[in-house]
MARBA-3410 file (N, C-alpha, C, O; in Angstrom, 1 decimal):
176
37.8,8.3,7.5,36.8,7.5,8.2,36.9,8.1,9.7,37.9,8.6,10.3 ~ 35.7,7.9,10.2,35.5,8.8,11.7,36.2,7.8,12.4,36.3,6.6,12.0 ~ 36.6,8.3,13.5,36.8,7.5,14.8,36.1,6.4,15.5,34.9,6.4,15.7 ~ 36.9,5.3,15.9,35.9,4.7,16.7,35.0,4.9,17.6,34.0,4.2,17.8 ~ 35.2,5.9,18.1,34.1,5.9,19.6,33.2,7.4,18.8,32.6,8.2,19.6
33.1,7.6,17.5,32.0,8.4,16.9,30.9,7.6,16.2,31.3,6.7,15.5 ~ 29.8,7.8,16.4,28.5,7.0,16.1,28.3,7.7,14.6,28.1,8.9,14.3 ~ 28.4,6.5,13.8,27.4,6.9,12.4,26.0,7.3,13.0,25.6,7.0,14.1 ~ 25.5,8.1,12.0,24.1,8.7,12.0,23.5,8.2,10.7,23.9,8.1,9.6 ~ 22.0,7.7,11.4,21.3,7.5,9.9,20.2,8.7,9.8,19.8,9.1,10.9
19.8,9.1,8.9,18.7,10.2,8.9,17.7,9.5,8.1,18.0,9.2,7.0 ~ 16.6,9.4,8.6,15.5,8.7,8.0,14.5,9.4,7.7,13.6,9.4,8.5 ~ 14.3,10.0,6.6,13.4,10.9,5.9,12.4,10.4,5.7,12.5,9.3,5.1 ~ 10.9,11.0,6.0,10.0,10.4,5.7,8.7,11.1,5.3,8.9,12.2,5.0 ~ 7.6,10.7,5.3,6.7,11.6,4.8,5.7,11.8,3.5,5.8,10.9,2.7
4.5,12.7,3.3,3.9,11.5,2.2,4.4,12.3,1.2,5.0,13.3,1.3 ~ 3.8,11.5,-0.2,4.3,11.9,-1.6,4.2,13.9,-1.7,3.2,14.6,-1.3 ~ 5.6,14.4,-2.4,5.4,15.4,-2.7,5.5,16.8,-1.5,5.0,17.9,-1.6 ~ 6.1,16.2,-0.6,6.3,16.7,0.6,7.6,17.5,0.7,7.8,18.4,1.4 ~ 8.6,16.8,-0.2,10.0,17.5,-0.2,10.9,16.5,0.1,12.0,16.9,-0.3
10.9,15.4,0.6,11.6,14.1,0.9,12.9,14.4,0.0,13.8,15.1,0.6 ~ 13.1,14.1,-1.0,14.1,14.2,-2.2,14.7,15.4,-2.0,15.9,15.3,-1.7 ~ 14.3,16.6,-2.0,15.0,17.7,-1.9,15.7,17.9,-0.8,16.9,18.2,-0.7 ~ 15.0,17.6,0.2,15.7,17.8,1.6,16.6,16.8,2.0,17.4,17.1,2.9 ~ 16.5,15.3,1.4,17.5,14.0,1.4,18.8,14.5,0.6,20.0,14.4,1.1
18.7,15.0,-0.5,19.7,15.8,-0.7,20.6,17.0,-0.7,21.7,17.1,-1.1 ~ 19.6,18.1,0.1,20.2,19.2,0.8,20.9,18.5,2.0,21.9,19.0,2.3 ~ 20.5,17.7,2.6,21.0,16.9,3.9,22.4,16.2,3.3,23.3,16.3,4.1 ~ 22.7,15.8,2.4,23.7,15.1,1.8,24.6,16.0,1.8,25.7,15.8,2.4 ~ 24.4,17.0,1.1,25.7,18.2,1.0,26.1,18.6,2.0,27.2,19.1,2.0
25.4,18.5,3.5,25.2,18.8,4.6,26.1,17.7,5.6,26.9,18.3,6.5 ~ 26.1,16.7,5.6,26.7,15.9,6.3,27.9,15.0,5.8,27.8,14.4,4.7 ~ 28.9,15.0,6.4,30.2,14.7,6.1,30.0,12.9,5.7,29.2,12.2,6.3 ~ 30.8,12.5,4.9,30.8,11.0,4.6,29.7,10.5,4.7,29.5,9.7,5.6 ~ 28.9,10.8,4.0,27.5,10.1,4.0,27.0,9.2,2.4,27.5,9.4,1.2
26.2,8.4,2.6,25.8,8.0,1.1,24.1,8.4,1.0,23.7,8.9,2.0 ~ 23.4,8.2,0.2,22.2,8.9,0.0,21.5,7.6,-0.3,21.7,7.4,-1.5 ~ 20.5,6.5,0.2,19.7,5.6,-0.4,17.9,6.3,-0.5,17.1,6.6,0.3 ~ 17.9,6.2,-1.8,16.7,6.8,-2.1,15.8,5.5,-2.7,15.7,5.0,-3.8 ~ 15.1,5.3,-1.6,14.0,4.1,-1.8,13.1,3.7,-2.7,12.8,2.5,-2.9
12.7,5.1,-3.3,11.7,4.7,-4.9,12.8,4.0,-5.7,12.4,3.2,-6.6 ~ 14.1,4.1,-5.6,15.1,3.6,-6.6,15.2,2.2,-6.3,15.3,1.4,-7.3 ~ 15.2,1.7,-5.1,15.0,0.2,-5.2,13.3,-0.1,-5.4,13.0,-1.0,-6.1 ~ 12.7,0.4,-5.0,11.2,-0.3,-5.4,10.9,-0.3,-6.8,10.0,-1.0,-7.3 ~ 11.7,0.5,-7.5,11.4,0.6,-8.9,11.9,-0.3,-9.5,11.4,-0.6,-10.6
12.9,-0.9,-9.1,13.6,-1.9,-9.6,13.6,-3.0,-9.9,14.6,-3.7,-10.2 ~ 12.0,-3.5,-10.0,11.4,-4.4,-10.2,11.2,-4.3,-11.6,10.8,-3.3,-12.1 ~ 11.4,-5.3,-12.5,10.7,-5.1,-14.1,10.2,-6.4,-14.5,10.5,-7.5,-13.9 ~ 9.2,-6.3,-15.4,8.9,-7.3,-16.3,7.5,-7.7,-16.1,7.0,-7.2,-15.1 ~ 6.9,-8.4,-16.8,5.6,-8.7,-16.6,5.0,-8.8,-15.1,4.3,-8.1,-14.5
5.7,-10.2,-14.8,5.0,-11.0,-13.3,6.0,-10.2,-12.3,7.2,-10.2,-12.2 ~ 4.8,-9.6,-11.5,5.4,-8.4,-10.6,4.8,-9.0,-9.2,3.7,-9.2,-8.9 ~ 6.1,-9.1,-8.1,5.3,-9.2,-6.9,4.3,-8.3,-6.4,4.2,-7.1,-6.7 ~ 3.5,-9.2,-5.4,2.4,-8.0,-5.1,3.4,-6.8,-4.4,4.6,-6.9,-4.2 ~ 2.6,-5.7,-4.3,2.9,-4.3,-3.4,3.5,-4.8,-2.3,4.7,-4.7,-2.3
2.8,-5.6,-1.3,3.5,-5.8,0.1,4.6,-6.4,-0.1,5.5,-6.1,0.6 ~ 4.7,-7.9,-1.3,6.2,-8.2,-1.2,7.2,-7.2,-1.8,8.3,-7.3,-1.3 ~ 6.9,-6.3,-2.7,8.0,-5.6,-3.2,8.4,-4.3,-2.1,9.5,-3.7,-2.0 ~ 7.3,-4.1,-1.3,7.7,-3.3,-0.4,8.5,-3.7,0.9,9.2,-3.0,1.7 ~ 8.2,-5.1,1.0,9.1,-5.9,1.9,10.3,-6.2,1.9,11.1,-6.4,2.8
10.4,-6.1,0.6,12.0,-6.8,-0.3,12.8,-5.3,-0.2,14.0,-5.2,0.2 ~ 11.9,-4.0,-0.8,12.8,-2.7,-0.5,13.3,-2.7,0.5,14.4,-2.3,0.6 ~ 12.6,-3.0,1.9,12.8,-2.2,3.0,14.0,-3.3,3.5,14.8,-2.9,4.4 ~ 14.0,-4.9,3.0,15.3,-5.7,3.4,16.5,-5.2,3.0,17.4,-5.0,3.8 ~ 16.4,-4.9,1.5,17.6,-4.0,0.8,17.8,-2.7,1.4,19.0,-2.3,1.4
17.0,-2.1,1.9,17.5,-0.5,2.7,18.1,-0.7,3.4,19.2,-0.2,3.5 ~ 17.7,-1.8,4.5,18.3,-2.3,5.8,19.9,-3.0,5.4,20.9,-2.6,6.0 ~ 19.9,-3.9,4.5,20.9,-4.6,4.0,22.3,-3.3,3.6,23.4,-3.4,4.0 ~ 21.8,-2.2,2.6,22.4,-1.3,2.4,22.8,-0.3,3.4,23.9,0.3,3.2 ~ 22.2,-0.1,4.5,22.3,0.7,5.7,23.5,-0.2,6.6,24.4,0.4,7.1
23.4,-1.3,6.6,24.7,-2.0,7.7,25.5,-2.2,6.9,26.5,-2.2,7.6 ~ 25.9,-2.4,5.5,27.1,-2.3,4.7,27.6,-1.0,4.9,28.7,-0.8,5.4 ~ 26.8,0.0,4.6,27.7,1.6,4.7,27.8,1.9,6.0,28.7,2.7,6.3 ~ 27.1,1.3,7.1,27.6,1.7,8.7,28.9,0.8,9.0,29.6,1.1,10.0 ~ 29.3,-0.1,8.3,30.4,-1.2,8.7,31.3,-0.6,8.0,32.4,-1.2,8.0
31.3,0.7,7.0,32.1,0.9,6.4,32.3,2.3,6.7,33.1,3.0,6.0 ~ 31.5,3.1,8.2,32.2,4.1,8.8,31.4,5.3,7.9,32.0,6.3,7.7 ~ 30.2,5.0,7.4,29.5,6.1,6.3,28.4,6.5,7.1,27.6,5.6,7.5 ~ 28.1,7.7,7.3,26.7,8.1,7.6,25.8,7.9,6.3,26.1,7.8,5.2 ~ 24.4,7.9,6.9,23.6,7.4,5.6,22.2,8.5,5.9,21.8,8.8,7.0
21.8,8.8,4.9,20.6,9.2,4.5,19.6,8.5,4.0,20.3,7.8,3.2 ~ 18.5,8.1,3.9,17.5,7.2,3.8,16.1,8.0,3.2,15.3,8.6,4.1 ~ 15.8,8.1,2.0,14.8,8.8,1.5,13.7,8.1,1.4,13.7,7.9,0.2 ~ 12.7,7.6,1.8,11.4,6.8,1.7,10.2,7.1,2.6,10.3,7.8,3.6 ~ 9.5,6.6,2.3,7.6,6.7,3.1,7.9,5.5,4.0,8.1,4.4,3.6
8.0,5.8,5.3,7.7,4.9,6.3,6.4,4.9,7.1,6.2,5.8,7.9 ~ 5.4,3.8,6.9,4.8,3.7,7.5,4.8,2.8,9.0,4.7,3.0,10.2 ~ 4.9,1.8,8.4,4.7,0.9,9.7,6.2,-0.3,10.1,6.3,-1.3,10.7 ~ 7.2,0.5,9.3,8.8,0.0,9.6,9.5,0.4,10.4,10.6,0.0,10.6 ~ 9.0,1.6,11.0,10.1,2.1,12.2,10.6,1.1,13.1,11.9,0.9,13.0
10.0,0.4,13.9,10.1,-0.6,14.6,11.4,-1.8,14.5,12.5,-2.1,15.0 ~ 10.3,-2.2,13.2,11.0,-3.2,12.7,13.0,-2.6,11.8,14.1,-3.1,12.0 ~ 12.8,-2.1,11.5,14.0,-1.4,11.0,15.0,-1.0,12.4,16.1,-1.5,12.4 ~ 14.7,-0.4,13.1,15.5,0.0,14.4,16.2,-1.4,15.2,17.4,-1.6,15.5 ~ 14.9,-2.4,15.4,15.2,-3.5,15.9,16.4,-4.1,14.9,17.4,-4.5,15.4
16.4,-4.1,13.8,17.5,-5.0,12.9,18.6,-4.1,13.0,19.7,-4.6,12.7 ~ 18.7,-2.8,13.5,20.0,-1.9,13.7,20.7,-1.9,15.3,21.7,-1.3,15.6 ~ 19.8,-2.8,16.2,20.0,-2.7,17.8,21.5,-3.2,18.1,22.1,-2.9,19.2 ~ 22.0,-4.0,17.1,23.3,-4.6,17.8,24.2,-3.6,17.2,25.4,-3.7,17.6 ~ 24.0,-2.3,16.1,25.0,-1.5,16.1,25.4,-0.4,16.9,24.5,-0.3,17.7
26.3,0.6,17.0,26.4,1.5,17.5,26.3,2.7,16.5,27.2,3.0,15.7 ~ 25.1,3.4,16.8,24.7,4.3,15.9,23.5,5.1,16.5,22.9,4.7,17.5 ~ 23.3,6.4,15.7,22.5,7.3,16.1,21.5,7.3,15.0,22.0,7.2,13.8 ~ 20.2,7.2,15.0,19.3,7.3,14.0,18.1,8.5,14.6,17.3,8.5,15.5 ~ 18.3,9.7,13.4,17.4,10.7,13.2,16.3,10.4,12.5,16.6,10.2,11.3
14.9,10.4,12.8,13.7,10.0,12.1,12.7,11.3,11.8,11.8,11.5,12.6 ~ 12.9,11.9,10.7,12.1,12.9,10.4,10.9,12.4,9.8,11.1,11.4,9.1 ~ 9.5,12.8,9.8,8.2,12.9,9.5,8.1,14.5,8.7,7.6,15.4,9.4 ~ 8.5,14.7,7.3,7.6,15.7,6.7,6.6,16.1,6.7,5.8,15.2,6.4 ~ 6.2,16.8,6.8,4.9,17.2,6.2,4.5,18.6,6.0,5.2,19.4,6.6
3.5,19.0,5.0,3.0,20.0,4.9,1.3,20.1,4.2,0.7,19.1,3.8 ~ 1.0,21.4,4.4,-0.4,21.5,4.6,-1.2,20.8,3.4,-0.3,20.7,2.5 ~ -2.1,20.4,3.1,-3.4,19.7,2.0,-2.9,20.2,0.5,-2.5,19.6,-0.4 ~ -3.3,22.0,0.7,-2.9,22.8,-0.2,-1.7,22.7,-0.6,-1.5,22.7,-1.9 ~ -0.9,22.7,0.0,0.5,22.8,-0.6,1.0,21.5,-0.7,2.2,21.5,-1.0
0.5,20.3,-0.6,1.1,19.1,-1.4,0.0,19.3,-2.9,0.4,19.1,-4.0 ~ -1.1,19.7,-2.6,-1.8,19.5,-4.1,-0.9,20.3,-5.1,-0.4,19.8,-6.1 ~ -0.6,21.6,-4.5,0.0,22.6,-5.4,1.4,22.0,-6.2,1.6,21.9,-7.5 ~ 2.4,21.4,-5.1,3.6,20.8,-5.1,3.4,19.6,-6.4,3.8,19.7,-7.5 ~ 2.7,18.7,-5.9,2.5,17.5,-7.1,2.0,18.0,-8.5,2.5,17.5,-9.5
1.0,19.0,-8.6,0.6,19.5,-9.5,1.6,20.1,-10.4,1.7,19.8,-11.6 ~ 2.4,21.0,-9.7,3.5,21.8,-10.4,4.3,20.8,-11.0,4.6,21.1,-12.1 ~ 4.7,19.6,-10.4,5.7,18.8,-10.9,4.8,17.4,-11.8,5.2,16.2,-12.1 ~ 3.7,18.0,-12.1,3.1,17.0,-13.0,2.2,15.6,-12.4,1.3,14.9,-13.1 ~ 2.7,15.3,-11.3,2.0,13.7,-10.6,0.9,13.8,-10.0,0.7,13.5,-8.9
0.3,14.3,-10.7,-1.5,14.5,-10.3,-1.9,12.8,-9.7,-2.7,12.5,-8.7 ~ -1.5,12.2,-10.3,-1.4,10.6,-9.8,-0.9,10.1,-8.5,-1.5,9.2,-7.9 ~ 0.0,10.7,-8.1,0.1,10.5,-6.8,-0.7,10.9,-5.7,-0.4,10.5,-4.5 ~ -1.7,11.8,-6.0,-2.2,13.0,-5.1,-3.1,12.0,-4.0,-3.1,12.3,-2.8 ~ -3.8,10.8,-4.4,-4.7,10.2,-3.8,-3.8,9.7,-2.3,-4.1,9.9,-1.1
-2.6,8.9,-3.2,-1.6,8.4,-1.8,-1.1,9.0,-0.7,-1.0,8.5,0.4 ~ -0.7,10.5,-1.4,-0.2,11.4,-0.6,-1.1,11.8,0.1,-0.8,12.0,1.3 ~ -2.4,12.1,-0.1,-3.5,12.5,0.7,-3.7,11.6,2.2,-3.7,12.0,3.3 ~ -3.8,10.4,1.7,-3.9,9.1,2.2,-2.8,8.9,3.6,-3.1,8.7,4.7 ~ -1.5,9.1,3.0,-0.5,9.2,4.1,-0.4,10.5,4.7,0.5,10.7,5.5
-1.3,11.5,4.5,-1.0,12.7,5.1,-2.3,12.7,6.3,-2.1,13.3,7.3 ~ -3.4,12.1,6.1,-4.5,11.8,7.2,-3.8,10.7,7.6,-4.1,10.6,8.8 ~ -3.0,9.8,7.4,-2.8,8.9,8.3,-1.8,9.2,9.3,-1.7,8.7,10.3 ~ -1.0,10.4,8.7,-0.1,10.9,9.8,-1.0,11.5,10.9,-0.9,11.2,12.1 ~ -1.9,12.5,10.5,-2.7,13.2,11.5,-3.3,12.6,12.9,-3.6,12.9,14.0
-3.4,11.5,12.0,-4.2,10.4,12.9,-3.5,9.8,14.0,-4.0,9.5,15.1 ~ -1.9,9.5,13.8,-1.1,8.9,14.5,-0.3,9.8,15.6,1.0,9.8,15.5 ~ -0.9,10.3,16.4,-0.2,11.3,17.5,1.0,10.9,17.8,1.9,11.7,17.9 ~ 1.4,9.3,18.0,2.7,9.0,18.5,3.9,9.3,17.4,5.0,8.8,17.5 ~ 3.7,9.9,16.5,5.0,10.4,15.6,4.8,12.0,15.9,5.6,12.7,15.3
3.9,12.6,16.6,4.3,14.1,17.1,5.2,14.6,17.3,5.1,15.8,17.1 ~ 6.2,14.1,17.7,7.8,14.7,17.9,8.5,14.2,16.6,9.7,14.4,16.8 ~ 8.3,13.6,15.6,9.0,13.3,14.7,8.7,14.4,13.6,9.6,14.9,12.8 ~ 7.3,14.7,13.7,6.8,15.6,12.3,7.4,17.3,12.3,7.5,18.2,13.1 ~ 7.7,17.2,11.0,8.3,18.8,10.7,7.8,19.3,9.6,8.2,19.0,8.4
6.8,20.2,9.8,6.1,20.9,9.3,7.1,21.7,7.7,7.9,22.6,7.9 ~ 7.0,21.4,6.6,7.8,22.2,5.5,7.1,23.5,4.8,7.6,24.3,4.0 ~ 5.8,23.7,5.2,4.5,24.3,4.5,5.1,25.7,4.0,5.0,26.2,2.9 ~ 6.0,26.1,5.3,6.5,27.7,5.1,7.9,27.8,5.0,8.4,28.8,5.4 ~ 8.8,26.9,4.6,10.2,26.5,5.0,11.3,26.2,3.8,11.4,25.3,3.0
12.0,27.1,3.9,13.1,26.5,2.7,14.1,25.6,3.1,14.6,25.6,4.2 ~ 14.6,24.7,2.1,15.1,23.3,2.6,16.3,24.1,3.4,16.2,24.0,4.6 ~ 17.3,24.8,2.9,18.6,25.0,3.8,17.7,25.1,5.1,17.5,24.0,5.6 ~ 17.1,26.0,5.6,16.4,25.7,7.2,15.9,24.5,7.5,15.9,24.1,8.7 ~ 15.4,23.8,6.6,14.7,22.7,6.9,16.0,21.7,7.6,15.8,20.9,8.5
17.1,21.9,6.9,18.2,20.6,6.8,18.8,20.9,8.1,19.1,20.0,8.9 ~ 19.1,22.5,8.3,19.9,22.9,9.6,19.3,22.8,11.0,20.0,23.1,12.0 ~ 18.1,22.3,11.1,17.3,22.1,12.1,16.9,20.6,12.2,16.4,20.2,13.2 ~ 17.2,19.7,11.2,17.3,18.2,11.1,18.3,17.7,11.8,18.3,16.7,12.5 ~ 19.6,18.8,11.3,21.1,18.6,11.7,20.9,18.9,13.3,21.0,17.9,14.0
20.5,20.0,13.8,21.0,20.3,15.2,19.9,19.9,16.1,20.2,19.9,17.3 ~ 18.3,19.6,15.6,17.3,19.3,16.7,17.4,17.7,17.2,17.3,16.8,16.4 ~ 17.6,17.7,18.6,17.7,16.0,19.1,16.3,15.6,19.1,16.1,14.4,19.2 ~ 15.1,16.3,18.9,14.3,15.6,19.2,13.5,14.5,18.2,12.5,13.8,18.3 ~ 14.5,14.8,17.1,14.2,13.8,16.0,15.0,12.2,16.2,14.8,11.3,15.5
15.7,12.3,17.3,16.3,11.0,17.5,15.6,10.1,18.3,14.9,10.3,19.3 ~ 16.0,8.7,17.4,15.3,7.7,17.9,16.2,6.9,18.5,17.2,6.5,17.9 ~ 15.8,6.4,19.9,16.5,5.6,20.8,16.3,3.9,20.4,15.3,3.2,20.5 ~ 17.6,3.7,20.0,17.5,1.8,19.7,17.9,1.2,20.4,19.1,0.9,20.5 ~ 16.7,0.5,21.2,17.3,-0.7,22.2,17.9,-1.9,21.6,17.4,-2.8,20.9
19.2,-1.6,22.3,19.9,-3.0,21.9,19.7,-4.3,22.3,20.4,-5.3,21.8
END
């Protein structure tokens, strides 16, 4: 367990589908001591059966569960890596963690349109292409996230992870 004076770190890894969130999150988990990896898609896909809640309800419940897991793991002195698309949830998430002594690194992975198309095609996930390009376009239109954007187009996972760990420009100030 970490000492009382050392803050736990949450790495929140976001970006369009096919940008490498899962690859980077898993590599990050191999390089961060005492950590857990929360894969948001696993929580999102827990819904089963014919009568599904709406997309908005599933997304909201998924974020509530990510928050609950995060708080639980923080209380057990673990660092956390979260792999999930963040659209408008960052402020909400930070406000609900503001009572805890922790550090949050928010990284929005980005790749060129052609690279996303190539990656999704290579993994046979062409159905996600429209959503991925929508998210990429949304990213490009939101200059407020510029400091958190990390272009993965020409980078290798090891290099990306080293930069995420060492670069303080990804730190988010959580107001108490």
